[in-house]
Rosetta silent file (secondary structure, phi, psi, omega in degrees, C-alpha in Angstrom):
SEQUENCE: MAEFEAFVGLSVAEIREAKKDGKTMGEILEDQGKDRGETEAFLEARAETKIEAVVERKNLNDEQEDNLRDRIYNFIQKLLDRWFGN
SCORE:     score description
SCORE:     0.000 S_00000001
   1 L     0.000  -29.275 -179.770  151.793   61.095   50.788 S_00000001
   2 H   -60.696  -37.047  178.932  152.965   64.698   50.754 S_00000001
   3 H   -64.264  -40.404  179.255  151.331   65.262   54.155 S_00000001
   4 H   -67.238  -41.545  177.103  153.222   62.301   55.617 S_00000001
   5 H   -59.160  -43.440  179.972  156.484   63.521   54.084 S_00000001
   6 H   -65.121  -40.783  178.620  155.880   66.946   55.626 S_00000001
   7 H   -62.426  -47.558 -177.653  155.060   65.385   59.005 S_00000001
   8 H   -72.639  -36.677 -176.410  158.170   63.199   59.005 S_00000001
   9 L    90.617   16.640  178.995  160.409   65.829   57.446 S_00000001
  10 L  -137.467  152.952  174.365  161.757   63.398   54.840 S_00000001
  11 L   -78.822  165.348  176.200  160.835   62.482   51.304 S_00000001
  12 H   -58.228  -40.802  179.044  159.594   58.997   50.439 S_00000001
  13 H   -61.432  -40.853  179.141  162.963   58.353   48.791 S_00000001
  14 H   -67.944  -37.976  177.107  164.783   59.344   51.996 S_00000001
  15 H   -64.580  -45.303  177.977  162.507   57.110   54.068 S_00000001
  16 H   -59.340  -41.856 -179.751  163.136   54.185   51.698 S_00000001
  17 H   -63.403  -43.005  178.475  166.878   54.781   51.920 S_00000001
  18 H   -63.692  -37.915  178.004  166.771   54.788   55.727 S_00000001
  19 H   -67.982  -37.085  175.927  164.780   51.540   55.663 S_00000001
  20 H   -63.001  -31.399  178.694  167.341   50.011   53.296 S_00000001
  21 L   -78.991    2.884  174.932  169.975   50.997   55.859 S_00000001
  22 L    98.057    4.011  179.802  168.118   48.861   58.403 S_00000001
  23 L   -80.582  144.586  172.548  166.085   51.484   60.258 S_00000001
  24 L   -84.120  165.294  178.130  162.521   50.749   61.310 S_00000001
  25 H   -62.543  -38.214  177.124  159.781   53.274   60.641 S_00000001
  26 H   -60.829  -42.837  178.581  159.664   53.990   64.377 S_00000001
  27 H   -64.969  -39.959  178.340  163.401   54.710   64.432 S_00000001
  28 H   -61.626  -47.832  179.558  163.061   56.975   61.407 S_00000001
  29 H   -62.028  -45.226  179.729  160.241   58.895   63.060 S_00000001
  30 H   -63.378  -38.159  176.317  162.118   59.153   66.361 S_00000001
  31 H   -60.800  -27.838  179.365  165.239   60.360   64.528 S_00000001
  32 L   -92.181    7.493  176.896  163.050   63.127   63.127 S_00000001
  33 L    83.950   16.443 -179.500  161.803   64.033   66.610 S_00000001
  34 L  -104.888  131.336  177.030  158.409   62.359   66.319 S_00000001
  35 L  -104.518  179.446 -177.617  157.119   60.113   69.081 S_00000001
  36 H   -59.512  -43.564 -178.365  154.285   57.610   69.124 S_00000001
  37 H   -61.719  -44.923  178.504  151.770   60.139   70.473 S_00000001
  38 H   -64.505  -40.543 -179.355  152.502   62.725   67.789 S_00000001
  39 H   -66.986  -41.843  177.877  152.393   60.066   65.080 S_00000001
  40 H   -60.602  -46.571  179.898  149.104   58.695   66.405 S_00000001
  41 H   -61.046  -42.145  178.644  147.561   62.185   66.440 S_00000001
  42 H   -61.939  -50.398 -177.179  148.756   62.815   62.887 S_00000001
  43 H   -65.039  -40.219 -179.970  147.395   59.509   61.551 S_00000001
  44 H   -67.644  -37.736  178.030  144.081   59.837   63.394 S_00000001
  45 H   -64.023  -42.083  178.568  143.550   63.392   62.132 S_00000001
  46 H   -67.565  -38.512  178.919  144.143   62.257   58.549 S_00000001
  47 H   -65.111  -40.600 -178.367  141.877   59.246   59.065 S_00000001
  48 H   -58.304  -42.339  178.168  139.105   61.422   60.489 S_00000001
  49 H   -60.130  -43.771 -179.409  138.982   63.503   57.306 S_00000001
  50 H   -69.241  -40.512  179.545  138.691   60.350   55.201 S_00000001
  51 H   -60.917  -46.973 -179.702  136.096   58.773   57.503 S_00000001
  52 H   -58.724  -39.860  179.433  133.881   61.841   57.347 S_00000001
  53 H   -66.315  -41.856  179.493  134.030   61.800   53.546 S_00000001
  54 H   -66.043  -43.698 -179.754  133.125   58.094   53.381 S_00000001
  55 H   -58.509  -44.292 -179.470  130.265   58.511   55.862 S_00000001
  56 H   -69.824  -47.364 -176.641  128.815   61.340   53.801 S_00000001
  57 H   -65.313  -39.572 -176.727  129.400   59.758   50.378 S_00000001
  58 H   -94.660   -1.927 -179.949  128.064   56.323   51.382 S_00000001
  59 L    52.042   52.470 -177.383  125.366   57.706   53.680 S_00000001
  60 L   -73.102  144.192  174.113  126.408   55.364   56.496 S_00000001
  61 L   -80.579  175.389 -175.073  124.180   54.930   59.523 S_00000001
  62 H   -60.071  -41.876 -179.334  125.558   55.380   63.050 S_00000001
  63 H   -64.687  -42.391  178.286  126.361   51.690   63.509 S_00000001
  64 H   -64.905  -40.789  178.793  128.210   51.517   60.184 S_00000001
  65 H   -63.671  -45.466  178.459  130.129   54.693   61.002 S_00000001
  66 H   -60.383  -42.540  179.506  131.121   53.359   64.441 S_00000001
  67 H   -62.594  -44.370  178.461  132.258   50.080   62.871 S_00000001
  68 H   -61.247  -47.387  179.024  134.341   51.941   60.277 S_00000001
  69 H   -59.418  -46.237  179.984  135.942   54.146   62.945 S_00000001
  70 H   -59.331  -45.528 -178.745  136.734   51.145   65.142 S_00000001
  71 H   -62.920  -43.532 -178.082  138.335   49.254   62.264 S_00000001
  72 H   -69.405  -44.283 -179.417  140.457   52.223   61.198 S_00000001
  73 H   -68.275  -33.775  173.900  141.570   53.160   64.705 S_00000001
  74 H   -64.153  -40.422  177.328  142.420   49.514   65.461 S_00000001
  75 H   -61.952  -43.350  179.369  144.507   49.453   62.278 S_00000001
  76 H   -60.816  -43.075  179.668  146.320   52.626   63.355 S_00000001
  77 H   -63.278  -41.850  177.947  147.106   51.082   66.751 S_00000001
  78 H   -63.877  -40.602  178.340  148.470   47.918   65.134 S_00000001
  79 H   -62.408  -46.449  179.065  150.569   50.016   62.775 S_00000001
  80 H   -63.384  -39.362  176.821  151.964   52.064   65.657 S_00000001
  81 H   -60.405  -41.404  179.410  152.696   48.876   67.624 S_00000001
  82 H   -67.104  -40.586 -177.989  154.633   47.564   64.654 S_00000001
  83 H   -73.402  -44.127 -172.594  156.522   50.835   64.192 S_00000001
  84 H  -109.230   -6.772 -174.178  157.230   51.660   67.837 S_00000001
  85 L    82.745  167.040 -176.913  156.736   48.344   69.644 S_00000001
  86 L   -77.189    0.000    0.000  154.153   47.709   72.344 S_00000001
């Protein structure tokens, strides 16, 4: 979570407070100067590190790795759509 706080430039408490004030996550990010592209790059870079660790630890074959990547990147896109709109 510390990496996300550093990326956004706000603590979790500050993000929660902004959400209580009615801001969406996309608005919070935009207020901090982050756009969809930057947020996508940040999330995908963090996901890549985790994917590589899972692939190695679970000894996934190529098909399993591709499936995992697809599922995670689809989730990131849905999250971004929810945060920033389509």
